[in-house]
C-alpha positions as CSV (number, residue, x, y, z in Angstrom):
1,M,12.1,-20.5,16.8
2,L,11.9,-16.8,17.7
3,Y,12.8,-14.7,14.6
4,P,14.4,-11.2,14.4
5,W,11.1,-9.6,15.0
6,K,10.5,-11.4,18.3
7,H,7.6,-13.6,17.4
8,N,7.2,-17.0,15.8
9,R,5.5,-16.0,12.4
10,R,7.9,-16.5,9.6
11,F,7.5,-13.1,8.4
12,N,7.6,-9.8,10.2
13,A,3.9,-9.5,10.3
14,Y,1.7,-6.4,10.7
15,A,-0.6,-7.3,13.7
16,P,2.4,-8.1,16.0
17,Y,3.7,-4.6,14.9
18,F,0.5,-2.9,15.6
19,K,0.2,-4.5,19.2
20,K,3.8,-3.6,19.9
21,V,3.2,0.1,19.0
22,F,-0.3,0.6,20.4
23,G,-0.7,-2.4,23.1
24,E,-4.1,-3.3,21.5
25,R,-6.0,-3.7,18.4
26,V,-6.2,-0.6,16.3
27,Q,-8.4,-0.5,13.2
28,K,-8.0,1.5,9.9
29,I,-11.0,3.6,8.6
30,S,-10.6,4.6,5.0
31,V,-12.0,8.0,3.9
32,D,-12.0,9.7,0.4
33,A,-11.0,13.4,0.8
34,G,-11.6,14.1,-2.9
35,F,-8.0,14.5,-4.0
36,T,-6.6,13.8,-7.5
37,C,-3.3,13.1,-8.9
38,P,-0.9,15.0,-11.2
39,N,-1.1,12.3,-13.8
40,R,-4.8,12.6,-13.9
41,D,-5.8,16.2,-13.7
42,G,-3.3,17.3,-16.5
43,E,-0.6,18.6,-14.2
44,L,1.7,15.9,-15.7
45,A,-0.7,13.8,-17.7
46,K,-4.3,12.6,-18.2
47,G,-5.9,9.5,-17.4
48,G,-4.1,8.3,-14.3
49,C,-2.2,5.0,-13.7
50,T,-3.6,2.5,-16.3
51,Y,-4.5,-0.1,-13.8
52,C,-6.5,2.4,-11.5
53,N,-10.1,2.2,-10.6
54,N,-10.6,3.3,-7.2
55,N,-14.1,2.0,-7.1
56,A,-12.8,-1.5,-6.9
57,F,-11.6,-1.0,-3.2
58,N,-13.4,2.1,-1.9
59,P,-15.6,0.9,1.1
60,S,-19.3,2.0,0.8
61,Y,-19.0,4.7,3.5
62,C,-16.2,6.6,1.4
63,D,-17.9,9.4,-0.4
64,P,-16.0,12.6,-1.3
65,E,-19.1,14.4,-1.2
66,K,-19.3,13.8,2.6
67,P,-17.2,15.9,5.1
68,I,-14.3,13.9,6.5
69,H,-15.5,13.9,10.0
70,Q,-18.7,12.4,8.7
71,Q,-16.8,9.7,6.7
72,V,-14.7,8.7,10.0
73,I,-17.9,8.6,12.2
74,E,-19.6,6.4,9.8
75,G,-16.7,4.3,9.1
76,I,-16.2,3.7,13.0
77,E,-19.8,2.6,13.1
78,F,-19.3,0.3,10.2
79,H,-16.3,-1.4,11.7
80,K,-17.7,-1.8,15.1
81,V,-19.9,-4.5,13.9
82,R,-17.1,-6.5,12.5
83,Y,-14.1,-5.4,14.7
84,R,-15.5,-5.1,18.2
85,R,-12.2,-5.4,19.8
86,A,-10.9,-2.4,18.2
87,A,-11.1,0.7,20.6
88,N,-8.9,3.1,18.6
89,Y,-8.7,4.2,14.9
90,L,-6.2,5.2,12.2
91,V,-7.8,7.3,9.5
92,Y,-6.5,5.9,6.1
93,F,-6.4,8.6,3.4
94,Q,-6.5,6.3,0.6
95,P,-7.9,7.2,-2.9
96,Y,-5.4,8.9,-5.4
97,S,-2.7,11.3,-3.9
98,N,-3.5,12.5,-0.4
99,T,-0.8,15.0,-0.1
100,Y,-1.4,16.7,-3.6
101,A,-2.9,20.0,-2.3
102,P,-1.5,23.1,-0.6
103,I,-0.5,22.8,3.1
104,N,-3.3,24.9,4.5
105,Q,-5.9,22.6,2.8
106,L,-4.0,19.6,3.9
107,K,-4.1,20.7,7.4
108,K,-7.8,21.4,7.5
109,I,-8.4,17.7,6.2
110,Y,-6.1,15.8,8.4
111,E,-7.0,17.8,11.6
112,S,-10.6,17.1,10.8
113,A,-9.9,13.6,11.0
114,L,-7.7,13.6,14.1
115,N,-10.2,15.5,16.0
116,Q,-12.8,12.7,16.0
117,P,-13.1,10.7,19.0
118,G,-11.0,7.4,19.0
119,V,-8.7,8.6,16.3
120,I,-4.9,8.0,17.2
121,G,-3.4,8.7,13.7
122,I,-3.4,8.9,10.2
123,V,-2.1,6.9,7.2
124,I,-1.6,8.9,4.2
125,G,-1.5,7.3,0.8
126,T,0.4,9.4,-2.0
127,R,3.0,9.6,-4.9
128,P,6.6,10.3,-4.3
129,D,6.4,13.5,-6.5
130,C,3.5,15.0,-4.2
131,I,5.7,15.7,-1.2
132,D,8.0,18.6,0.0
133,E,9.7,20.0,3.0
134,E,6.8,22.2,4.1
135,K,4.5,19.1,4.3
136,L,7.1,16.9,5.8
137,K,7.8,19.5,8.6
138,Y,3.9,19.8,9.3
139,L,3.7,15.9,9.4
140,A,6.5,15.5,11.7
141,E,4.9,18.0,14.1
142,L,1.9,16.0,14.0
143,S,3.8,12.8,14.8
144,K,4.8,14.0,18.1
145,K,1.1,13.8,19.2
146,Y,-0.4,11.1,16.8
147,Y,0.6,8.1,14.8
148,V,1.6,9.2,11.2
149,I,2.8,7.2,8.3
150,I,3.0,8.0,4.7
151,E,2.6,5.4,2.3
152,Y,4.1,5.9,-1.1
153,G,3.1,4.1,-4.3
154,I,6.2,3.2,-6.0
155,E,4.9,0.2,-8.0
156,S,8.0,-0.8,-9.7
157,I,11.6,0.0,-9.6
158,Y,11.7,0.0,-13.5
159,N,11.3,3.4,-15.1
160,E,10.3,1.7,-18.5
161,T,7.4,0.1,-16.5
162,L,6.3,3.3,-14.8
163,G,6.3,5.1,-18.2
164,R,4.2,2.3,-19.7
165,I,1.7,2.5,-16.9
166,N,1.5,6.2,-16.9
167,R,2.9,6.9,-13.6
168,W,5.0,9.9,-14.6
169,H,7.4,9.7,-12.0
170,T,10.6,7.9,-11.7
171,Y,12.2,5.5,-9.3
172,E,14.8,7.9,-8.5
173,Q,12.0,10.3,-7.4
174,S,10.7,7.5,-5.2
175,I,14.2,7.1,-3.5
176,D,14.4,11.0,-2.9
177,A,11.1,11.2,-1.4
178,I,11.6,8.2,0.9
179,N,15.0,9.4,1.9
180,Q,13.6,12.8,2.6
181,T,10.8,11.6,4.7
182,A,13.1,9.5,6.8
183,Q,15.1,12.5,7.6
184,Y,12.1,13.6,9.4
185,G,11.7,10.6,11.6
186,L,8.4,9.8,9.9
187,N,7.0,6.2,9.5
188,I,7.2,5.2,5.7
189,G,5.2,2.5,3.9
190,A,5.7,1.5,0.3
191,H,3.4,-0.3,-2.2
192,F,4.5,-2.4,-5.0
193,I,2.8,-4.4,-7.9
194,F,4.0,-7.6,-9.1
195,G,3.1,-8.7,-12.7
196,L,3.0,-5.3,-14.4
197,P,3.5,-5.7,-18.4
198,G,7.0,-5.8,-19.7
199,E,8.4,-7.3,-16.4
200,S,9.7,-10.9,-16.1
201,R,9.5,-12.7,-13.1
202,E,13.4,-12.7,-12.8
203,M,13.1,-8.8,-13.0
204,M,10.6,-8.8,-10.2
205,I,12.8,-11.1,-8.0
206,D,15.9,-9.0,-8.7
207,S,14.1,-5.8,-7.6
208,V,14.2,-7.1,-4.0
209,N,17.9,-6.0,-3.5
210,L,17.0,-2.4,-4.3
211,I,14.0,-2.3,-2.5
212,S,15.6,-3.8,0.6
213,K,17.9,-0.9,0.9
214,L,15.0,1.6,1.3
215,P,14.4,3.1,4.8
216,L,11.0,1.7,5.2
217,T,8.8,0.9,8.2
218,T,6.1,-1.1,6.3
219,I,5.6,-2.7,2.9
220,K,2.5,-3.7,0.9
221,F,2.7,-6.1,-2.3
222,H,-0.1,-6.6,-4.8
223,Q,-0.5,-9.0,-7.8
224,L,-1.5,-7.1,-10.9
225,Q,-5.3,-7.6,-11.5
226,I,-7.0,-6.3,-14.6
227,V,-9.8,-4.3,-13.4
228,Q,-12.8,-3.1,-15.5
229,G,-13.0,0.5,-16.5
230,T,-9.3,1.0,-16.8
231,T,-6.9,1.8,-19.6
232,M,-5.1,-1.4,-18.9
233,A,-8.3,-3.6,-19.3
234,N,-8.5,-2.1,-22.8
235,D,-4.9,-2.9,-23.4
236,Y,-5.3,-6.4,-22.0
237,R,-8.2,-7.2,-24.4
238,L,-6.1,-6.1,-27.3
239,N,-2.7,-7.5,-26.2
240,P,-3.2,-10.3,-23.8
241,N,0.1,-11.9,-24.6
242,D,1.9,-8.9,-23.3
243,Y,0.6,-10.0,-19.7
244,D,2.0,-12.7,-17.6
245,L,-0.6,-12.6,-14.8
246,F,0.1,-14.9,-11.6
247,S,-2.1,-18.0,-10.9
248,F,-2.7,-18.4,-7.2
249,D,-0.1,-21.2,-6.8
250,D,2.4,-19.3,-9.0
251,Y,2.3,-16.3,-6.9
252,I,2.7,-18.1,-3.6
253,D,5.7,-19.7,-4.8
254,F,7.1,-16.2,-6.2
255,I,6.2,-14.2,-3.2
256,V,8.0,-16.8,-0.8
257,N,11.0,-16.7,-3.0
258,F,10.9,-12.8,-2.9
259,T,10.1,-12.6,0.9
260,E,13.3,-14.7,1.9
261,K,15.4,-12.2,0.3
262,L,13.6,-9.2,1.7
263,N,15.0,-7.0,4.4
264,P,13.7,-8.5,7.7
265,D,13.2,-5.1,9.3
266,F,10.3,-4.4,6.9
267,I,6.8,-5.1,8.5
268,I,4.8,-6.7,5.7
269,E,1.4,-5.2,5.8
270,R,0.0,-7.1,2.9
271,F,1.2,-9.8,0.6
272,A,-1.5,-9.5,-2.1
273,G,-4.5,-7.3,-3.1
274,E,-8.2,-8.0,-3.1
275,V,-10.7,-6.9,-5.9
276,P,-14.2,-8.1,-6.0
277,P,-14.6,-10.6,-8.7
278,R,-17.3,-8.4,-10.4
279,Y,-14.6,-5.7,-11.2
280,L,-12.5,-8.1,-12.9
281,A,-11.6,-8.0,-16.6
282,G,-9.1,-10.8,-16.5
283,P,-8.3,-13.9,-14.6
284,G,-8.9,-13.9,-10.9
285,W,-8.5,-16.0,-7.9
286,G,-12.1,-16.2,-6.9
287,L,-13.1,-15.3,-3.5
288,I,-9.8,-16.1,-1.8
289,R,-9.3,-13.5,1.0
290,N,-6.1,-12.3,2.5
291,D,-6.1,-14.3,5.5
292,Q,-6.2,-17.5,3.4
293,I,-3.4,-16.1,1.2
294,N,-1.3,-15.6,4.5
295,V,-2.0,-19.2,5.7
296,A,-0.9,-20.5,2.3
297,I,2.3,-18.4,2.2
298,E,3.3,-19.7,5.7
299,K,2.7,-23.2,5.0
300,V,5.2,-22.8,2.0
301,L,7.7,-21.1,4.3
302,E,7.3,-23.8,6.9
303,K,7.5,-26.5,4.3
304,R,10.9,-25.0,2.8
305,N,12.1,-24.1,6.5
306,T,12.6,-20.7,5.3
307,W,11.6,-17.1,6.4
308,Q,11.6,-13.3,5.6
309,G,15.2,-12.4,5.2
310,K,16.8,-15.8,5.5
311,L,18.7,-15.1,2.4
312,Y,18.9,-11.3,2.7
313,T,22.2,-9.6,2.3
314,K,23.0,-6.1,3.1
């Protein structure tokens, strides 16, 4: 069967999207530009998101003490060993809020990355309350020459949850930022976490209807993992019954139920997150990698004869 996204996988997968856009394999290179967040530096709050420990996913070559161009060069060399088929690269501004600075500072940072050989675009991870018209106009101009996507950390549609995890923005702000970004014709990604304290499985499934109405290009999902060195890890030790963490099998069942209700236009970049077991302060899935998770999900999709968007309603 050929699905609406014109390939035979049962979800709108990221790799075929890349091949369609670029005609070849393109590899992401993560960099740490030394940004912070308004819920971390005191602008809105202190401490950052309760679940956040960026060391758990930052590659070894990411070091904010190094200039951006050096991180990009070292990242390309690092990935050449593993991904020899990649000829071009996207620079992924990943840790913290990567639009949280004056526009002149952002221009220097982004353009330092884009000026490196083989770099054809940038991926900018940020918060919905760290964007404005001036930044969007600039990024829209860049997008005429380079691939540009802004990835917003939304995490939940429930404001009570966002308050509990110290996000200090609302879901309504997320909607406004995404709609504003769409008006500039930019690619938009969004990130959500499943299993946050206070949310039932039913609440998480119900969120798909609102999420599906957003003008997104890509979407990422992440099962909650309790990471050492975080406020959430302390809370989990004191209040473990407040957390309903997914087992591997539970999550596969949940994400299949969610996916068949999800807007089929969204490219699913990731179904789950990976944190090295040494960083975990709660239950984990061992050394299961994302490709194994995808295989497990596709097996269940096939067994149920379902696919992304089969039960989607506008």
